LUMVEX-73616 format. One line per 8 residues: number of its first residue (from 1); their letters; for each residue x, y, z of C-alpha. Coordinates in steps of 0.001 Angstrom, whole numbers, plus 500000, padded with zeros to 6 digits. Layout:
# residues N
NUM = A = X:Y:Z; ...
This chain:
# residues 1008
1 = MAVAGARA = 101721:545539:795535; 103895:547259:798019; 101000:547949:800344; 099347:544760:800176; 102935:543091:801043; 102795:545053:804121; 099204:544313:805035; 100568:540394:804907
9 = RYWRRRQS = 103410:540959:806712; 101268:542592:809800; 098482:539899:810015; 101126:537449:809905; 103257:539598:813000; 099710:539534:814735; 098942:535743:814703; 102487:534788:815410
17 = ERRTERAP = 102426:537201:818758; 098826:535121:819642; 100727:531905:819008; 103201:533415:821730; 100568:534130:824064; 099016:531160:823862; 102263:529005:824018; 104604:528656:826624
25 = ACPAGRSG = 107922:530084:826172; 110449:527183:824590; 113631:525955:826752; 116542:527145:826054; 118502:525571:823014; 115748:524049:821594; 113922:527074:819354; 113814:525856:815544
33 = RAGAPAAG = 114412:529390:814473; 118032:530323:813301; 120031:532247:816070; 117109:530668:818905; 120375:530004:821679; 121892:533230:821278; 117758:535057:821468; 117447:532470:824093
41 = RGRRALRQ = 120394:533634:826395; 119370:537265:825559; 115510:536762:827537; 117362:534676:830144; 119694:537664:831283; 116666:540054:830869; 114698:537797:833242; 117979:537096:835587
49 = AAVDPGRA = 118639:541151:835777; 115379:541671:836590; 114853:538913:839215; 118510:539348:840531; 120494:542384:839868; 123795:540885:841310; 124249:537354:839616; 123256:539601:836644
57 = ARCAGART = 126112:541536:837244; 128543:538800:837930; 127383:536952:834768; 128296:540086:833154; 131647:540229:833960; 132527:536836:833024; 131475:537863:829837; 133603:540673:829466
65 = GRRHSLQS = 136055:539876:827134; 133401:538736:824409; 131538:541936:825146; 134261:543765:824511; 134249:542838:821336; 131201:543155:820294; 131749:546544:821378; 134809:547024:818642
73 = VTRTPNCH = 132565:546065:816517; 129969:547571:816836; 132156:551017:816761; 133880:550338:813465; 130782:551740:811491; 130406:554568:813809; 134491:555521:812942; 133472:555087:808852
81 = AMNRPARE = 130220:557012:809494; 132103:559992:810910; 134881:559628:808234; 132738:559102:805330; 131070:562273:803022; 127982:563758:803626; 125237:561241:803248; 122715:562218:800274
89 = PTIDILVV = 119517:564212:800941; 117527:561440:800668; 118260:560169:804084; 115274:561641:806040; 115599:561859:809748; 113024:562920:811520; 113656:564567:815563; 111333:564770:818021
97 = EDSATQAQ = 111751:567143:820837; 109733:569241:823243; 112445:571430:823887; 113169:573983:821099; 116702:574241:822014; 117364:570564:822069; 115356:570247:818552; 117427:573054:817262
105 = YLAQLLEA = 120910:571539:818288; 120353:568136:817150; 118842:569444:813599; 121766:571339:813363; 124124:568256:814522; 122413:566110:811756; 122568:568109:809113; 126050:568977:809425
113 = GGYRVRVA = 126670:564980:809092; 124645:565508:805639; 121194:564286:806861; 117984:566111:806177; 116275:566823:809391; 112658:567560:810128; 111155:568696:813668; 108621:567740:815623
121 = ANGRAALD = 107646:569019:819410; 105667:565638:820102; 104901:561985:819978; 101319:563358:818353; 102984:566113:816174; 105650:563277:814789; 103111:560552:814171; 101288:563401:811701
129 = AARSSAPT = 104462:563897:810288; 105704:560438:809888; 102452:559400:808226; 102204:562159:805940; 105699:561367:804433; 107872:558480:806263; 111300:559223:807388; 114237:557453:807110
137 = LIVSDIAM = 115073:557425:811261; 113592:558782:813704; 115336:560272:817146; 112946:561115:819571; 113041:562221:823186; 110752:560433:825814; 108967:562743:828246; 106607:564769:825689
145 = PEMDGFAM = 103450:566337:826517; 100270:565010:824671; 102459:561887:823546; 105767:560774:824876; 108272:559042:822793; 107232:555015:823892; 103585:555741:822989; 105125:557472:819475
153 = CHAIKQDP = 107307:554470:818859; 104448:551704:819996; 102371:553816:817324; 105001:553825:814620; 105795:549908:814842; 102351:548897:814716; 101224:551188:811741; 102284:549122:808625
161 = LLRDVPVI = 103997:551639:806591; 106059:552939:809438; 106744:549613:811069; 110530:548881:809395; 111297:552812:810273; 114425:552858:812746; 113410:554678:816145; 116433:555596:818596
169 = LLTALSSL = 114889:557296:821908; 116944:559346:823868; 117026:558678:827551; 118777:558729:830735; 117988:555066:830859; 117395:556217:835169; 116044:552307:835352; 115205:548839:833393
177 = HDVIKGLD = 111777:549943:833245; 113184:552356:830362; 114786:549410:828914; 111927:546978:829101; 109378:549565:827842; 111759:550657:824806; 111529:546826:823901; 108075:546627:824788
185 = CGADNFLR = 107051:549437:822099; 109615:548678:819571; 112415:550813:819911; 115539:549917:817562; 118256:551753:820034; 118588:553891:822709; 120895:557214:823533; 121581:558313:827092
193 = KPFDDRYL = 121042:562104:827921; 123365:563767:827805; 125072:562056:824810; 128139:562994:822818; 127999:564191:819490; 130612:561842:817738; 128824:558798:819755; 125086:559968:818687
201 = LGRIGAVL = 126253:560264:814703; 128362:557153:814974; 124891:555321:816577; 123026:556610:813730; 125032:555215:811173; 125318:551942:812782; 121131:551703:812890; 120911:552901:809324
209 = AGRTQRSA = 123575:550197:808305; 121570:547286:810316; 118619:548085:809050; 118916:546154:805560; 120407:543426:807944; 117238:542524:809397; 115697:539256:809426; 112146:538907:807184
217 = APPSAMQV = 111281:536156:809758; 108515:537134:812003; 109369:538634:815133; 109537:536678:818681; 108144:536685:822323; 108777:536494:824778; 107669:537691:828399; 109425:539469:831167
225 = TIAGQTHA = 108653:540049:834844; 110016:543062:836779; 108886:544628:839721; 106062:541985:839767; 104782:543766:836848; 104858:541412:833398; 106110:542325:829895; 105390:540869:826559
233 = ITAERRQI = 108076:541636:824467; 107893:541670:820560; 111181:542147:818894; 113198:541012:816102; 116914:539273:817291; 118912:542186:815579; 116675:545032:817041; 117218:543038:820580
241 = FDLLLSTY = 121262:542833:820209; 121258:546549:819009; 119158:547899:822237; 121316:545373:824518; 124622:546553:823004; 123873:549500:823143; 122858:549778:826519; 126115:547877:827324
249 = EEAIRMAA = 128352:550218:825922; 126466:553130:828155; 127084:551147:831134; 130403:550494:830526; 130690:553977:830237; 129275:554817:832783; 130724:552796:834865; 134183:554410:834007
257 = QLRQQQER = 132961:557627:834913; 131243:556426:838334; 134652:554592:839498; 136508:558229:838585; 133639:559853:840313; 134273:557889:843515; 137830:557993:843461; 137511:561963:843568
265 = IAHSYDAL = 134525:561662:846308; 136558:559746:848283; 139560:562299:848293; 137222:564547:849034; 135409:562635:851871; 139283:562407:853330; 139597:565530:853138; 136322:566942:854587
273 = EGLYKIAE = 136686:564823:857408; 139515:565592:858311; 138312:569361:857882; 135509:568444:859519; 137354:567103:862582; 139643:569820:863116; 137014:572327:863095; 134620:570274:865200
281 = ALNPALTE = 137298:570054:867706; 138391:573730:867451; 134474:574755:867987; 134396:574255:871877; 137888:575728:872300; 137544:578926:873795; 141258:579901:874848; 144265:580082:872669
289 = GAVADLAL = 146179:577725:874195; 142879:574998:873689; 143252:576226:870083; 146301:575354:869428; 146866:572028:871525; 143787:570561:869916; 144300:571787:866121; 148034:569959:866926
297 = DRLLAFPG = 146157:566690:868135; 144684:566545:865076; 147142:567160:862442; 149271:564621:864015; 146723:562015:862416; 147079:563624:858699; 149366:561142:856824; 152501:562082:856649
305 = VLGASIRL = 152797:564647:859307; 155394:563429:861882; 155192:566476:864219; 153731:570290:864446; 154242:573362:866524; 152435:576251:866588; 153619:579980:867444; 152025:583242:867327
313 = FGAAGATR = 153629:587174:866555; 153402:589301:869183; 153121:593322:869520; 157094:593846:868506; 157109:591313:866036; 158818:588326:868237; 157313:584938:868065; 156040:583042:870650
321 = LVASRDFV = 155515:579244:870911; 152041:578354:871770; 152375:574128:871651; 154552:571676:869899; 154014:567813:869317; 156871:566057:868843; 159327:568394:868196; 160397:571920:869460
329 = PTTDDGAA = 161422:574678:867228; 164560:576436:868109; 164414:579976:868733; 167699:580982:865959; 165387:583296:864142; 168280:585184:862056; 168965:581617:860203; 165103:580992:859582
337 = CAGCRGDA = 163581:579784:856385; 160844:582475:854872; 158137:580592:856617; 158918:580079:859598; 159664:584148:860258; 156305:584498:858973; 157468:586191:855583; 155698:583523:853764
345 = PVRGAPQL = 152391:584842:851920; 149641:583946:854188; 147994:582521:851060; 149353:580005:848357; 150775:576186:848761; 153068:575729:851427; 156548:575241:850358; 158842:571327:851497
353 = VQSCGMVP = 161894:572705:853065; 164554:570317:854054; 166330:572489:856875; 166538:575986:858077; 168178:577486:861514; 164842:576651:863297; 163799:573466:862206; 166796:571213:860866
361 = HPHACIAL = 164531:568738:859824; 162582:568832:856043; 159271:570558:857318; 156845:573156:855214; 155606:576255:857247; 151763:577328:856978; 150957:581230:857424; 148057:581082:860510
369 = GTGAGSRG = 146102:583796:858054; 142936:586017:858151; 142041:588547:856131; 143660:590841:858735; 146838:589089:858284; 149008:586981:859301; 148641:585680:863263; 151387:583192:863311
377 = VLCLLTVE = 152789:580296:861799; 152123:576356:861727; 155152:574501:861567; 154772:570456:860011; 157520:567887:860219; 157297:565614:856920; 159273:563980:854767; 159769:564679:851350
385 = GALGAEQW = 156579:563157:848737; 154475:561684:851667; 151933:564949:851171; 150150:565271:847659; 149242:568809:846427; 145461:568018:847674; 146776:567123:851256; 148737:570534:851219
393 = HVLETVGS = 145437:572334:849789; 143513:570744:852596; 146371:571641:855263; 146686:575330:853938; 142892:575406:854938; 143246:573819:858125; 145924:576675:858628; 143512:579242:858098
401 = QIAVALER = 140579:577184:860389; 142951:577366:863289; 143646:581667:862275; 140343:581705:862369; 139400:579836:865730; 142642:581712:867358; 140985:585054:866349; 137811:583856:867540
409 = SRLYGDME = 139350:583440:870781; 140994:586145:871345; 137789:588139:870792; 135872:585724:872788; 137928:586424:875511; 137427:590224:874719; 133460:589258:874707; 133571:587595:877230
417 = AQVRDRTD = 135246:590313:879585; 132770:592986:878304; 129706:590689:879273; 131311:590003:882963; 131745:594097:883157; 128120:594218:881262; 126594:591453:883268; 127988:592870:886516
425 = AWQSERQL = 126509:596230:886174; 122781:594769:884511; 122928:592529:887474; 123595:595308:889900; 120979:597662:887751; 118500:594695:887970; 119303:594154:891681; 118857:598064:892291
433 = LSAVVNTT = 115216:598175:890147; 114245:595147:892023; 114807:596287:895198; 112726:599857:893848; 109889:598106:892466; 109597:595423:895353; 109954:598212:898450; 107966:600796:896431
441 = GALVCLID = 104927:601837:897626; 103434:602231:894426; 101822:599197:892265; 103726:598312:889491; 102806:595841:886820; 104515:594897:883037; 102198:593755:880657; 103555:592655:877285
449 = AAGVIRLF = 101791:593285:873739; 099464:590882:873725; 097790:591742:877570; 099162:589103:879328; 100648:590268:882674; 104660:589689:883201; 105452:591314:886384; 103547:592151:889223
457 = NPACERVL = 105050:593527:892588; 104362:593250:895932; 102141:596235:896340; 100030:594597:894071; 099366:592010:895690; 098336:594042:898966; 096337:595649:896912; 094518:593698:895068
465 = GWTAAEAI = 094790:590461:896298; 096047:588776:893647; 099987:586806:894667; 102480:587265:891660; 102415:583668:890977; 098678:583716:890276; 098527:587083:888296; 102063:586254:885926
473 = GQPCWEVF = 100703:584642:882813; 096965:585600:883289; 095664:588430:880793; 095237:591548:882664; 091596:592282:882282; 090899:589150:884075; 093170:590712:886973; 092200:594025:886481
481 = GRANGSAA = 088638:594088:886997; 086568:597488:886371; 084273:597756:889466; 081363:598950:886803; 081742:595874:884570; 083326:597513:881930; 085588:596074:878805; 087395:599186:878511
489 = LREFFEHA = 090949:597339:879733; 090449:595265:877411; 089812:597401:874579; 092355:599782:875967; 094923:597321:874628; 093191:596476:871150; 092608:599759:870302; 095163:602094:872467
497 = PRNADKPS = 097180:604532:870341; 100673:602262:870620; 102610:604983:869052; 101869:607678:872064; 105412:608693:873486; 103832:610738:876342; 102639:608390:879404; 099069:608188:879571
505 = HLRGEWLA = 096903:608357:882994; 094367:606084:883630; 091552:606507:887062; 088826:604609:888094; 087732:602021:890300; 088853:598556:890200; 087757:595412:891955; 090312:593450:894328
513 = RDGGVRSI = 090188:589909:894520; 087758:589786:897536; 085450:592074:895812; 086631:595013:897389; 086558:598324:895393; 089804:600462:895005; 090699:603568:893769; 093392:603481:891514
521 = LWSTTWLH = 095269:606533:889859; 097234:604677:887341; 100289:605981:884868; 101426:603970:881452; 103137:603687:878932; 104791:601349:875975; 107822:599900:875700; 109403:599904:872170
529 = RADGTIEY = 111601:597311:870517; 114703:598658:868095; 112531:598188:865188; 109642:599829:866736; 107329:597220:867666; 105592:597041:870730; 107128:594806:873612; 105690:595871:876566
537 = FVATGIDT = 103211:597694:878662; 104364:599261:882053; 101673:600384:884446; 102514:602251:887635; 099353:602639:890270; 099183:604710:893490; 096139:603240:895409; 093824:606551:896158
545 = TELRGAEA = 091094:604677:897867; 091763:605504:901367; 092891:609160:900117; 089441:609122:898851; 087995:607724:901376; 089663:610340:903684; 088483:612779:900722; 084938:611539:901511
553 = RLNYVSNF = 085243:611610:904982; 087019:614953:905392; 084412:616465:903040; 081553:614917:905703; 082732:616208:908253; 083834:619822:906501; 080189:620107:906079; 077995:617339:908609
561 = DVLTGLPN = 078056:616873:912317; 079588:613514:912959; 077109:613175:915937; 073901:614235:914531; 074613:613909:910964; 072805:617350:910245; 074896:620086:908085; 077354:621854:910415
569 = RILLRERL = 077635:625418:910527; 079866:625778:907151; 077097:623672:905172; 074146:626056:906382; 076407:628750:905882; 075828:627963:902063; 072460:626985:902455; 071559:630103:904150
577 = LQLKEKAA = 073050:631965:901005; 071177:629715:898721; 067986:630612:900732; 069122:634183:900426; 069124:633952:896360; 065711:632349:896701; 063887:634596:899166; 061493:637473:896694
585 = PGTQVLGF = 062228:640797:897929; 059348:642233:899736; 057121:639285:900019; 059577:636564:901815; 061103:636462:905003; 064265:634647:905919; 064599:634116:909628; 067702:632225:911705
593 = LMLKGDRL = 066478:630486:914264; 068965:629215:917299; 067795:626320:919534; 069433:625772:922629; 068575:622941:925411; 069244:624477:928998; 069565:621441:930777; 072055:619682:928436
601 = RVIGDSLG = 075045:620601:930567; 073190:620090:933555; 072480:616207:931957; 076175:616091:930732; 077398:616890:934260; 074985:614604:936210; 074436:611198:934004; 077492:611694:932254
609 = IEAEKAML = 079075:612698:928273; 076895:609460:927143; 073933:610818:928238; 074200:614222:926742; 074912:612639:923307; 072009:610769:923446; 069991:613736:923827; 071750:615928:921325
617 = TQMAARLG = 071065:612561:918833; 067244:612423:919411; 066781:616353:919258; 068324:616231:915865; 066035:613245:915184; 063119:615538:915991; 064415:618223:914004; 064456:615881:911049
625 = QWAQGADS = 060793:616924:909980; 061953:620313:908686; 065317:618928:907612; 063266:617365:904511; 061318:620567:903119; 062584:623751:901895; 064062:624349:905467; 067569:623882:906743
633 = VGRIGERT = 068613:622581:910097; 072076:622125:910982; 073972:621630:914186; 076401:624903:914938; 077551:624483:918384; 078399:621706:921020; 074697:622525:922083; 073134:624659:919839
641 = FAIAALRD = 071163:623807:916390; 070091:625900:914017; 067191:626083:911207; 067194:628826:908078; 064053:629209:906869; 062053:630977:904493; 058033:632464:905383; 055545:634958:904476
649 = SVGGLSSL = 056102:636550:907103; 057331:637420:910631; 054442:635528:912079; 055417:632537:910171; 058550:632318:911865; 056852:632728:915245; 054685:629455:914401; 057621:627705:913350
657 = ARLVLTVM = 059754:628882:916674; 056479:627725:918553; 056426:624219:916697; 059597:623702:917741; 059503:624441:921083; 056624:621783:921235; 058183:618889:919984; 061205:619937:922292
665 = REPFEYEG = 059195:620016:925423; 058483:616655:925027; 060178:614199:927337; 063105:612225:926030; 064551:609019:927281; 067574:608070:928611; 068009:603965:930146; 064618:604099:931633
673 = QELYIEPC = 064609:607866:932402; 062744:610970:931099; 064703:614056:930745; 063756:617261:929977; 066031:619953:928038; 064283:623598:928509; 064318:624345:924714; 064690:628242:924059
681 = IGIALLPN = 064647:629747:920441; 066913:632855:919329; 065476:634750:915498; 067495:636942:913655; 066023:638165:910615; 067425:638885:907076; 068267:641318:906658; 067347:643503:909586
689 = DGEDYDSL = 069557:641635:911880; 072068:640814:909535; 073261:640228:905787; 075426:636846:906401; 075229:634101:908446; 078101:635208:911184; 075647:638351:911689; 072832:636470:911749
697 = AHAAEAAV = 074534:633799:914398; 075628:636970:916330; 071784:638383:916935; 070449:634752:917367; 072733:634273:920229; 071995:637383:921652; 068348:636420:921051; 068175:633029:923031
705 = RRARANDA = 070264:634515:926371; 066762:636945:926301; 064752:634145:925822; 066144:632137:928559; 064310:634999:930975; 061513:634530:929016; 059825:631782:931012; 056106:632017:929108
713 = ERYEFYRP = 057281:631990:925213; 060716:630601:925529; 061423:632786:922104; 062898:635428:921412; 063226:638209:918102; 066750:640162:918271; 066778:643534:919502; 069615:645854:918915
721 = ELNKGAHE = 069828:646707:922621; 070622:642580:923509; 073889:642930:922147; 075255:645245:924859; 075256:642261:927485; 077293:639987:924804; 079915:642476:924121; 080689:642681:927983
729 = RFQLEGAM = 081019:639446:928002; 083577:639228:924629; 085225:642100:926513; 085502:640092:929821; 086961:637363:928083; 089989:639077:926399; 090644:641019:929650; 090716:637497:931751
737 = RRALERDE = 093420:636327:929394; 095501:639227:929821; 095008:638728:934086; 096406:635879:934388; 099909:636912:932434; 099548:640024:934384; 098548:638553:937718; 095707:640481:938679
745 = FVLHYQPQ = 094212:637344:940444; 094562:636967:944359; 093340:634474:946718; 091134:635411:950022; 090340:632424:952789; 087465:631073:954609; 088361:629681:957945; 086506:626160:958779
753 = VSLASGAI = 085456:625923:962602; 085310:622637:964441; 082022:622823:966225; 083688:620448:968956; 086584:622623:969855; 085324:625748:967864; 089140:626163:966532; 090068:627223:962957
761 = IGMEALVR = 090921:623821:961645; 091052:624651:957898; 091453:627114:955502; 089126:627091:951778; 091169:629130:948814; 088889:631629:946694; 089974:632857:943988; 088862:637350:943055
769 = WQHPELGL = 090145:639394:940312; 091739:642507:941455; 090552:644502:938086; 092549:647470:937169; 089467:649161:936354; 086895:647580:937960; 088198:646766:941134; 087587:643546:942779
777 = IAPGVFIG = 085482:641429:940845; 083832:638007:942458; 084495:634649:941610; 080811:634328:940074; 081303:636930:937395; 083987:634978:935506; 084312:631294:936480; 081953:630401:934441
785 = LAEETGLI = 083341:632653:931499; 086871:630560:932239; 085175:627412:932680; 083822:627832:928976; 087032:629456:927375; 089470:626578:928893; 091075:629575:930887; 090063:627247:934006
793 = LPLGEWVM = 092783:625163:933441; 095744:627588:933744; 093633:629597:936335; 092814:626430:938623; 096618:625536:938500; 097836:629028:939876; 095027:629021:942503; 096784:625826:943599
801 = RRACEQSC = 100060:626607:943974; 099279:630194:945261; 097454:628297:948085; 100132:625864:948718; 102643:628821:949148; 100524:630605:951379; 100407:627610:953507; 104086:627393:953570
809 = EWQRASLP = 104772:630808:953911; 102293:630863:957649; 104146:627798:958692; 107424:629799:958244; 106188:632317:960408; 105594:629968:962611; 101386:629796:962457; 099754:626817:963418
817 = PVPVSVNL = 099669:624423:959818; 096309:624032:959005; 094778:622278:955584; 094333:624529:952625; 091569:623480:950760; 091121:624068:946712; 088618:623770:944540; 089032:620849:941272
825 = SARQFTDN = 086624:622290:938314; 085118:619480:936309; 087467:620749:933438; 090839:620112:935739; 089833:616772:936942; 091349:614508:934384; 094162:611473:934670; 096597:614479:934522
833 = IADTVGRI = 095771:615903:938158; 097637:613498:940191; 100833:614701:937903; 099964:618484:938613; 099301:618156:942038; 102312:615574:942857; 104325:618098:940907; 103028:621373:942935
841 = LAQTGLAP = 103606:619755:946127; 107178:619139:945311; 107979:622549:944214; 106272:624473:947107; 107230:621808:949450; 104158:621692:951703; 103020:618823:953487; 100283:616482:950952
849 = QLLELELT = 098013:615847:954448; 097820:620255:954234; 096066:620007:951252; 092767:619216:950651; 091179:619040:947435; 087334:619668:946682; 085698:617967:943951; 081885:618934:942925
857 = ESASMEDP = 079155:616026:943298; 078229:616358:939664; 082054:615900:938566; 082815:613319:940867; 079902:611423:939142; 080790:612074:935171; 082553:608880:934815; 082473:607043:938546
865 = QRTFEILC = 084584:604578:937455; 087407:607141:936368; 086698:609053:939054; 087565:606489:941613; 090728:605679:940068; 091989:609282:940225; 090977:609750:943718; 092918:606194:944656
873 = ELKKMGVQ = 096070:607862:943048; 095498:611368:944865; 094668:609348:948414; 097796:607556:947951; 099715:610804:947898; 098760:611605:951404; 095953:614721:950464; 092711:614971:951757
881 = LAIDDFGT = 089596:614552:949899; 086551:616096:949734; 082638:616268:947584; 081770:620122:947669; 078239:620741:947276; 076790:617844:948603; 072841:617043:947500; 072671:619670:944861
889 = GYSNLNYL = 073721:616806:941771; 073458:613011:940990; 074850:610771:943265; 075281:606668:942939; 075330:605952:946247; 077189:602418:945796; 079878:604264:944318; 080161:607050:946911
897 = KRFPVDKL = 080629:604567:949723; 083466:603234:947788; 085015:606723:947090; 088128:607508:949448; 086943:610959:950691; 087220:612240:953833; 084924:615125:954117; 081154:615974:952395
905 = KLDQSFVK = 080415:619512:952407; 076625:620342:953045; 075760:622906:950571; 074491:626211:951950; 071413:625898:949595; 070232:623086:952493; 071476:625257:955400; 069846:628898:954056
913 = DITTDQDD = 066401:628173:955052; 067196:625758:957788; 065870:627097:960530; 062471:627785:958614; 061842:625052:955991; 061568:621250:957744; 062702:620109:954080; 065583:621528:954347
921 = LAIARAVI = 066033:620109:958110; 064921:616949:957270; 067593:616593:954063; 070339:618367:956466; 070017:615575:959116; 070210:612602:956191; 072935:613872:954664; 074487:614121:958024
929 = AMAHGLRL = 073448:610361:959321; 074625:608997:955814; 077931:610776:955879; 078373:609352:959432; 077358:606331:958757; 080160:606266:955773; 082970:607130:958744; 082816:610836:956447
937 = TVIAEGVE = 083567:614171:958432; 080420:616591:957857; 080872:620580:957253; 078085:622755:956413; 078645:626073:954547; 077063:629077:954310; 076053:629346:958101; 074969:632986:958810
945 = TAGQLALL = 073215:632701:961840; 073096:631739:965318; 070141:629543:964875; 071705:627937:961752; 074879:627126:964315; 072393:625488:966666; 070648:623607:964304; 073363:621943:962603
953 = AENGCDEI = 075300:621523:966045; 072481:619791:967311; 072091:617557:964521; 075842:616811:964869; 077370:618541:962132; 080943:618213:962474; 082422:621895:961005; 081230:624942:959685
961 = QGYYFSRP = 082052:627628:957704; 080409:630843:956524; 079665:634795:957481; 078471:634017:960720; 082453:633390:961401; 084195:635021:959407; 083938:636221:955556; 086225:635149:953200
969 = VDAETCAR = 089372:638011:953903; 093037:638126:952583; 095963:635887:953435; 097092:638932:956118; 094021:638824:958262; 094003:635259:957838; 097199:635267:959369; 096507:637142:962705
977 = MLGEGRAL = 093097:635129:963162; 095705:631950:963085; 097912:633978:965454; 095529:635352:967425; 094102:632390:968553; 090478:633164:967221; 087775:630689:967773; 084040:630098:967491
985 = QVSGLLRQ = 081965:630023:970921; 080759:626345:971297; 079807:626512:974970; 076435:627217:974773; 075404:624960:971920; 073274:621860:972637; 075512:619101:969880; 074857:616020:969080
993 = PATRARRL = 077664:613879:969362; 078398:611877:965891; 077865:608309:966502; 080039:606566:963464; 080671:603036:962817; 084000:601325:963158; 086771:601999:960186; 086582:598443:959259
1001 = RRVTRPAA = 086427:599514:955710; 089183:599448:953219; 089296:601065:949961; 088295:598617:947094; 088061:598870:943634; 084644:598627:942614; 082852:596639:939624; 083354:598001:936306
């Protein structure tokens, strides 16, 4: 029967809910059910709360009295419940809580209240427990796993057997949705977490007491829209009243707590705002005075503070006033209170003092203390009762803030001084380092750990072609490219041993920005931070490109001839040793062939040094056919080549010599002319003629001298007797060097005679060597050697000086002044000759017109332009100039006509056979006629017979010298000849008068 009754009630409620859903809600006050007006007001209140929360709050304030009475009525059962003895164990309460701690606490609380308690961990377990044994009351949490409190409550209320079991939900009441969802699921009451134990027990008692008073009428239904969602609520009026009442009680209690909390927060906010403003004001203050001024400005804004001052303690305990506002304390420390003297504790609430000897007004002193002690005193002028305990506490904190700010200002001052000192030192060091980095010739580059360039000094800019602005910020492997295209630099940064402390070296070829290759030697190291991580990579480099180039050039110059490109004597020496090791003993012969061209010197003297160089280059090219094989070819001297060759026999070397001579006898070409060098070869054999290069070269040199005399073969093998002449030549060179030091050279003079008058008109100075053992040596023996060894320069200067001195001596002896002629060697005829002549003339005192300088035709044509310039310079000095040995060399008449010379000397080779050789006579006539046409005087040398003299006079020659009149004699004999007035008998000569063109020309500079 009970089950049937429950089912009937269940279906009646479902039908009522359907009717409510189909029909509109009844207007307020028209409900036919008892209590409808109250229910209508409740529904309207809920709707208003959802639509207009502000209006609901205002309405709630108007009904405060009625609600308070309801609250007191409701709490009466609570008090009775707390004072009643324990319930019978028939009241079964099911606690649904997923937190084991909360569940245990609730169980212990309810069991202490006299209830029987069961515990379920979630809504699903609670539903199963309730269906197995219906509880008297369910107390459930909301947020639980599997099934929350709302779903469980809804399931309970839908079960006909359990719908009458009251359900109390424990919630935080965080929103109105919790209340609506509670009503929607049929909850009987709410309890807010955290809950009060007495209130919980009282609420449970009230729910149990009101259980019997519930109306048996079908529950009413209403629709509530909250936040755009519509909720259909079906609940009994009593149930809704209980829920609203509990919610209202919680709201009243929470409002009271909120007001208290707001008051505390407001006080705390005011205090924090005051502290913040003081802290904000003190933060930028960096000096002691600024801290004190800003602190007092903010303190005067505190309510009840009438004035303030700050005094700080000195080293000897004396105080000093730093800042004050609205009053100034006296200096009577003796009658001051403990606070003013600084004896008050650093921590603790300050005490109000009515008056003291220092401050005769109500005041309080706050110690400006830190952990290190008190630094001073903050004195506040106030009145009793104006400041509360919390304000005093705040002011104490303010004192600590001021003390900290003062300490900070002191530390800042100290730190600022240290920073200034260290900054100055750092700036000085940085400037020094920057100056070193920017002015050093070494490359300096700073790279970070990622390989990005951070510093690029000017030396790097110069060498690599990148500007610092372009390189900085770039990966180093983009700027420092390897010449071979290798990615080694990038790999170096990725895999380099960065824990290495010692610098490493990196050398190689690097590409500059313009594509050029630079050879750089880098010294590198890593810079670590304090924690050991990599900060920078420092690389300093030296550009060795020029050094490497110089090394290569030096190596080339050391081993090869610059002009011809052939190996020089150093490299040929090494190759000779290599051939010596390769030579098979007894079966092969190693020969050393020395090649010279006899006419190379003549070509150089006649056509110039460039012509000689061209001949040497062409000779090297012809010898190149032997340089490609097993033989070695080299240039070992100024005009000397050599071939080191392996052959099976001496005959093979003879064949090689003949082949080389055949090639070299072919004409050479220079500026359209065919030239011949007249080659000759000397051959030395290893080991017969020597064991090393020097001995073989010495032997081959002797063989070359012998080959020159062999007009048929033009090559000779070395024989021991050939060394005799070389030995004598070597001894002669050494003796000649000593002769200059020992003054063994003497001058002889050969008179020059005029064919017009027969009188002596000049003297030619000729050097002789008075050897202490060999006697008087003619110049033909040693002049050539002097030219080769360079001794001609000091010897030529000595001859000129001695000739000038002798001419001055003759003049001092009252002898007729006649010019003295001095021959100039080609090696003397340089840009310095004018200075040398001028110096000698100045030192000896000889008049310039009494000095005649003779230059050979070949030397004058070596560089005609330079010769012209030197002759002009000498002519300006006033000396006489003559061309010696005219007709034997190569003359450029275009230059000759412009040379500022005075005389041509007809060479004795044309005079010697002039009486028997019509060609020589024709040449003599032509030279004389040409010279007269150029307005030059002609002197013939080597005149030894009367026939020669007669022919020369007949053809208009102006002057002669030779054995016919006088051999070269010493200075004393010359003096006697001048003193006696010795002359040539010319009365019987049929002399052709010389016809010269008018002297209209002037010295002009030839075209380049």
